[in-house]
C-alpha positions in Angstrom: -6.2 1.3 -22.4 -8.4 3.0 -19.9 -12.2 3.1 -19.5 -14.7 5.8 -20.1 -17.1 6.7 -17.3 -20.8 6.5 -17.9 -23.3 9.1 -16.9 -23.7 7.5 -13.4 -19.9 7.5 -13.0 -19.6 3.7 -13.5 -17.0 2.6 -16.0 -18.5 1.9 -19.4 -16.7 1.0 -22.6 -12.9 0.7 -22.7 -11.1 3.6 -24.2 -8.8 3.0 -27.2 -6.0 5.6 -27.3 -4.9 6.7 -30.7 -2.1 8.9 -32.0 -3.1 10.8 -35.1 -0.9 12.8 -37.5 -2.1 16.0 -39.1 0.6 16.4 -41.7 0.7 20.0 -42.8 2.8 21.4 -45.7 4.1 25.0 -45.6 1.4 26.0 -48.1 -1.3 24.7 -45.7 -2.2 21.5 -47.5 -2.9 18.5 -45.3 -2.8 14.8 -45.9 -5.9 12.5 -45.6 -5.8 8.7 -46.0 -8.6 6.4 -46.9 -9.4 3.5 -44.6 -8.7 0.2 -46.3 -11.1 -2.7 -46.8 -11.6 -4.9 -43.8 -11.4 -2.1 -41.3 -14.4 -0.4 -39.7 -15.5 2.6 -41.8 -13.6 1.2 -44.9 -13.5 3.8 -47.6 -13.8 6.8 -45.2 -11.1 9.5 -45.2 -9.2 10.3 -42.1 -5.9 11.6 -40.8 -3.4 8.8 -40.5 -2.4 7.2 -37.2 -3.0 4.3 -34.9 -3.4 2.8 -31.5 -0.9 3.4 -28.7 0.8 0.2 -27.6 1.4 -0.6 -23.9 4.0 1.8 -22.5 4.2 4.0 -25.6 4.0 7.8 -25.5 1.8 9.6 -28.0 4.9 10.9 -29.8 6.5 7.4 -30.1 3.2 5.8 -31.2 2.8 8.6 -33.8 6.3 8.2 -35.2 5.8 4.4 -35.4 2.4 4.5 -37.0 3.3 7.1 -39.6 6.4 5.1 -40.5 4.4 1.9 -40.8 1.5 3.5 -42.8 3.3 6.1 -44.9 7.0 5.3 -44.8 8.0 8.6 -43.4 10.1 9.6 -40.4 8.6 12.3 -38.2 11.1 15.1 -37.5 8.9 17.8 -35.9 5.4 17.4 -34.3 3.5 18.6 -31.3 0.3 17.6 -29.5 -2.3 19.9 -30.9 -5.8 18.8 -29.8 -7.4 15.8 -27.9 -10.8 14.6 -28.8 -12.9 11.6 -27.6 -15.4 10.0 -30.0 -17.8 7.2 -29.4 -18.0 5.0 -32.6 -20.2 1.9 -32.7 -17.1 -0.3 -32.8 -14.9 1.6 -30.3 -14.7 4.5 -27.9 -11.6 6.4 -28.9 -9.4 9.1 -27.3 -7.7 10.7 -30.3 -4.4 12.7 -29.7 -4.1 14.9 -32.8 -0.5 15.9 -33.4 0.4 18.5 -35.9 3.3 17.2 -38.0 5.2 20.0 -39.6 8.5 18.3 -40.7 9.2 14.7 -41.9 11.7 12.8 -43.9 10.7 10.8 -46.9 7.8 11.1 -49.3 4.5 9.6 -48.0 3.3 6.5 -49.8 0.5 4.1 -48.9 2.5 1.1 -47.4 -0.7 -0.7 -46.5 -2.3 -0.2 -49.9 -4.4 2.8 -48.7 -5.1 5.8 -50.9 -4.1 9.2 -49.7 -4.5 12.8 -50.9 -3.2 16.2 -50.1 -6.1 18.6 -49.6 -6.7 22.3 -49.1 -9.7 23.6 -47.1 -12.5 22.7 -47.7 -11.9 19.0 -48.1 -13.1 17.6 -51.4 -13.0 13.9 -50.6 -15.8 12.0 -48.9 -17.1 10.4 -46.9 -15.1 11.8 -44.0 -14.7 9.8 -40.8 -16.8 11.6 -38.2 -13.9 12.5 -35.8 -12.1 14.1 -38.8 -14.6 16.9 -39.2 -13.7 18.8 -36.1 -10.0 18.8 -37.2 -10.9 20.5 -40.4 -12.7 23.1 -38.4 -9.6 23.6 -36.2 -7.5 24.0 -39.4 -9.9 26.6 -40.8 -9.6 28.7 -37.6 -5.8 29.1 -37.9 
């Protein structure tokens, strides 16, 4: 974990680094997961992923998190966009990785709901940092 610099250059809030998977099927549909009860923003929809652990690369963290959350094994992914977002509970640096190949059928291993969507998204509410990703998908 690193720290975000404030306007005066002083270190402010710690930065939580997060690997996020944007699973995209050949027909363009993408997967959104619903945040479970007990977590900040419970009920909001987001792309699945999780925090990097000490010494983990984005790719390793992504593979671990998607296996833990969805029971899939990532076969092909690449870092696509990086975004920082200041939530009330955490300042996050999100490493969005486009995942184009995986083994297994996604299922909510933590009891979370998930849906395959086409643009525009029809589920709501969307987690604030999810909205730019949908804009990036629309530009492709």
